[in-house]
TIMAR-256444 format. One record per atom (N, C-alpha, C, CB): residue in three letters; x, y, z. Coordinates in steps of 0.001 Angstrom, whole numbers, padded with zeros to 6 digits, always signed. Glycine has a CB too. Layout:
ALAXYZ/...
***
This chain:
MET-062068+000233-092381/MET-062758-001158-092736/MET-063260-001708-091674/MET-061903-002182-093325/CYS-064359-002570-091956/CYS-065174-003438-090828/CYS-064750-004714-091077/CYS-066831-003401-090873/VAL-064706-005456-090344/VAL-064660-006690-090286/VAL-065614-007562-089541/VAL-063612-006868-089944/ALA-066133-008500-090208/ALA-067339-009243-089389/ALA-066601-010769-089367/ALA-069143-009207-090328/VAL-066883-011083-088021/VAL-066146-012469-087841/VAL-067041-013784-087716/VAL-065280-012397-086517/PRO-066859-014820-088179/PRO-067854-015973-088125/PRO-067728-016611-086659/PRO-067522-017137-089340/ALA-068781-017038-086199/ALA-068669-017569-084823/ALA-069939-018629-084820/ALA-068769-016279-083581/GLU-069773-019628-083971/GLU-070806-020599-083685/GLU-071584-020292-082419/GLU-070205-021949-083582/VAL-072760-020535-082365/VAL-073713-020315-081303/VAL-073735-021500-080121/VAL-075128-020190-082000/ILE-073216-021441-079108/ILE-073477-022735-078081/ILE-074020-022451-077095/ILE-072420-023449-077578/GLU-074806-021320-076880/GLU-075757-021057-075944/GLU-076541-019806-076040/GLU-075176-021103-074785/ILE-078009-019990-075974/ILE-078648-019045-076256/ILE-079444-018481-074883/ILE-079429-019455-077387/MET-079388-017336-074458/MET-079929-016609-073210/MET-080692-015395-073491/MET-078821-016208-072290/GLY-082058-015626-073985/GLY-082672-014313-074255/GLY-082283-013792-075305/GLY-082510-013412-073356/SER-081957-012504-075201/SER-081277-011451-076425/SER-079943-011723-076451/SER-081403-009764-076180/GLU-079519-012643-075929/GLU-077818-012898-075911/GLU-077558-014325-076062/GLU-077029-012424-074443/ALA-076303-014444-076944/ALA-075913-015733-076886/ALA-074509-015702-076601/ALA-076235-016465-078067/LEU-074107-017119-076186/LEU-072738-017169-075718/LEU-072215-017861-077176/LEU-072475-018129-074127/VAL-071124-017260-077781/VAL-070703-018124-079102/VAL-069034-018124-078980/VAL-071304-017300-080758/ASN-068559-019034-079785/ASN-067301-019434-079794/ASN-066553-018983-081179/ASN-067316-020917-079556/PHE-065565-018433-081458/PHE-064824-018148-082488/PHE-063362-018111-082188/PHE-065265-016999-083009/GLY-062728-019186-083081/GLY-061628-019707-082724/GLY-060888-019904-081176/GLY-060975-019058-083457/GLY-061969-020529-080674/GLY-061546-020918-079096/GLY-062002-019698-078271/GLY-059751-021176-078843/VAL-062379-018600-078650/VAL-062652-017364-077792/VAL-063986-017477-077515/VAL-062343-015978-078433/LYS-064622-017537-076408/LYS-066103-017461-076248/LYS-066435-016316-075743/LYS-066680-018442-075457/LYS-067436-015684-076243/LYS-068113-014287-075759/LYS-069365-014160-075756/LYS-067787-013211-076456/LYS-070093-013508-074896/LYS-071528-013097-074988/LYS-071832-012192-076102/LYS-071960-012437-073754/VAL-072782-012256-077082/VAL-073081-011435-078056/VAL-074667-010938-077832/VAL-072783-012177-079401/ASN-074974-009866-078488/ASN-076470-009640-078695/ASN-076864-010217-080024/ASN-076863-008089-078649/ILE-078052-010634-080118/ILE-078483-011573-081185/ILE-080160-011012-081722/ILE-078464-013317-080442/ASP-080308-009563-081115/ASP-081523-009241-081325/ASP-081778-009030-082950/ASP-081797-008053-080464/LEU-080971-008875-083802/LEU-080958-008613-085169/LEU-080944-009836-086045/LEU-079849-007798-085461/VAL-080739-011109-085270/VAL-081156-012580-085862/VAL-082270-013406-085535/VAL-080225-013433-085622/GLU-083309-013448-086396/GLU-084280-014116-086071/GLU-083998-016036-086252/GLU-085419-013408-086983/ASP-084966-016558-085294/ASP-084966-017931-085377/ASP-083340-018617-084919/ASP-085445-018261-086974/LEU-082789-018067-084371/LEU-081334-018593-084122/LEU-081248-019769-083159/LEU-080429-017453-083530/LYS-080545-020997-083481/LYS-080556-022027-082766/LYS-078954-022487-082334/LYS-081361-023035-083558/VAL-078817-023084-081354/VAL-077524-023903-080978/VAL-076980-024508-082161/VAL-077781-025052-079931/GLY-075680-024162-082467/GLY-075031-025120-083405/GLY-074800-024094-084699/GLY-076070-026582-083755/GLU-075822-023246-084818/GLU-075811-022399-086026/GLU-074540-021370-085818/GLU-077320-021577-086205/TYR-074469-020802-087032/TYR-073073-019780-087380/TYR-073650-018441-087500/TYR-072170-020139-088947/VAL-073036-017324-087008/VAL-073282-015953-087261/VAL-072000-015201-087317/VAL-074181-015384-086244/LEU-072305-013973-088249/LEU-071495-013054-088203/LEU-071432-012208-087484/LEU-071432-012651-088932/LEU-070292-012086-086379/LEU-070402-010857-085576/LEU-069678-009697-085973/LEU-070029-011100-084314/HIS-070152-008571-085392/HIS-069482-007225-085849/HIS-069738-006432-084446/HIS-070275-006409-087378/ALA-069051-005888-083711/ALA-068825-004900-082753/ALA-069859-005402-081573/ALA-069096-003335-083375/GLY-069844-006668-081280/GLY-070693-007585-080256/GLY-072019-007695-080433/GLY-070619-007166-078923/CYS-072203-007614-081851/CYS-073564-007927-082341/CYS-073590-009137-083623/CYS-074211-006441-082880/ALA-074479-010096-083308/ALA-074790-010969-084362/ALA-075497-010424-085504/ALA-075501-011986-083886/MET-074910-010405-086693/MET-075496-009399-087848/MET-076279-010419-088759/MET-074184-008491-088820/GLN-075829-011431-088766/GLN-076611-012480-089823/GLN-076127-013669-089639/GLN-076472-012219-091361/LYS-077076-014950-089943/LYS-076566-016415-089873/LYS-075904-016364-091122/LYS-077699-017673-089738/ILE-075136-017562-091001/ILE-074360-017838-092367/ILE-074400-019601-092021/ILE-072439-016918-092526/ASP-073924-020297-093361/ASP-073974-021757-093145/ASP-072480-022165-092721/ASP-074500-022567-094533/LYS-072432-023168-091973/LYS-071305-023837-091647/LYS-070286-023921-092500/LYS-071564-024926-091344/GLU-070393-024322-093768/GLU-068994-024351-094665/GLU-068459-022696-095109/GLU-069361-025345-096294/GLU-069422-021881-095115/GLU-068861-020715-095225/GLU-068274-020245-094135/GLU-069630-019914-095632/ALA-068688-020366-092989/ALA-067918-019956-091647/ALA-066706-020796-091575/ALA-068810-020185-090258/GLU-066768-021742-091845/GLU-065326-022529-091607/GLU-064190-022294-092743/GLU-065609-024216-091575/ASN-064849-021954-093963/ASN-063909-021368-094994/ASN-063469-019972-094556/ASN-064601-021286-096430/THR-064270-019217-094017/THR-063734-017768-093602/THR-062853-017892-092427/THR-064928-016724-093218/LEU-063127-018502-091286/LEU-062153-018876-090282/LEU-060503-019432-090817/LEU-062934-020056-089466/LYS-060686-020291-092032/LYS-059444-020795-092451/LYS-058686-019924-093186/LYS-059578-021900-093145/LEU-059495-018809-093793/LEU-058930-017791-094294/LEU-058099-016812-093292/LEU-059938-017169-094951/PHE-058627-016408-092210/PHE-058075-015694-091120/PHE-056938-016547-090536/PHE-059161-015363-090070/GLU-057006-017833-090185/GLU-055866-018500-089966/GLU-054852-018301-090749/GLU-056046-019636-089943/ALA-054970-018370-092031/ALA-053755-018309-093080/ALA-053186-016859-093009/ALA-054261-018660-094722/LEU-054207-015925-092769/LEU-053482-014618-092801/LEU-052840-014267-091721/LEU-054246-013598-093062/ALA-053223-014838-090580/ALA-052493-014629-089347/ALA-050901-015382-089465/ALA-053466-015297-088068/GLU-051069-016451-090028/GLU-049564-017151-090205/GLU-048821-016638-090986/GLU-049482-018434-090637/SER-049338-015896-091965/SER-048441-015102-093128/SER-047452-014237-092439/SER-049371-014087-094156/GLU-048239-013569-091272/GLU-047386-012431-090848/GLU-046242-012505-090222/GLU-047953-011716-090150/
***
């Protein structure tokens, strides 16, 4: 099973972006996503941004991940 994680773009540096997901900041490749801007959200998988998603969808998904973590 593969899981993609939503993350907010906080800085763009050429073909990489610094993203924040759950307080974790990481550089990821953004070659697959066109016209990406700081403040937008992307789905991450294996160190690559796969696609943009809207803020509401990202926040809902992060809440689901939090609820799953708390239930363990």
